[in-house]
N, C-alpha and C positions, 0 to 999 in steps of 0.2 A: 513380516503382518506390516498392515498400514494402518495407521493409528484411528486415521480417520471414518475407516471404516469398522475399526472396531468401537469407536465411541457414538457413530451412527447405530452400530448395531445394540450398544449399551443403554442409548435412548428411546428406544423403540421396544424393549422390554419389558415384562411387567413388572411392577415394581412389586419388592417382597412384601406380605401381608404384615410382616413382624414390624414394620415400618412404623405403623399406623400407632405401635404401642410406645414406641418409642422417647415420645413426649414424657409420658407421666414417668419413666424410669430414670431420665436424665434430672429431672425436677424433683421426684424423691432423693436421689443421689446428693444433690446440692443442698436439700433442707437438710437430708443427714449430715455432711460436711459443718455446716452452718450450724448446727446444735454440736457436734465435737467441738469445736472452733471455739465457742462461747463457753461452754466446759470448761476448756484449756485455758482461757483467758481469766475465768474468774477464780480457777486455782491458782495459776499465776497471783494475779491480784491480792489474794489471800496469802499466799506466800510473802508477798513483800510487803504486806502490812504486819504480820507477824516480824518477818527479820525486823524490820522498823521498831517497831514497840520492843521486840528483844533488845534492840540498840543503844535507844533511849534511856531503855532502866537500866541497863548496865552500868551505862555512863553515866547517869542519872543517880543511882543510889551506891555505887563503888565507894568502899572506903579505902581504897589501895592507891598508893600515890600512882601517875603516871609515870612509864618508864620508858625513855629511846633507847634506840640501837639504831647502829649505822643502816640509813636504806640499800646501801648496795653492797652489806656484809656475805650474801650469801653466793655471789659473783666471784667470792674469794676461792671457793671452790669449784669452782668452774673446771669442766672437762680441758678447755684450752689452758688454762694458768697451769692446771694437775700438768700437761704433758710439755709444757715449758720449761718443769723445773725451776720455778721460781718459790 
């Protein structure tokens, strides 16, 4: 197959009439994607704001004293330490 002949044949072939409608379909898809992204961003902002308010309220109005625990305590039960027989 000669690529130059194939491309020349493709160049001289009539265009598909459906290509005239592709611009509207692409732009409608872009608008739809932007709308969905805006809704997702709005939802994430609302969730973050709610979490911030709940966190601030929990620390401000809590009457229980704060307690500490070792930061790496869960690593004592890691499979690598259990397999070593320690």
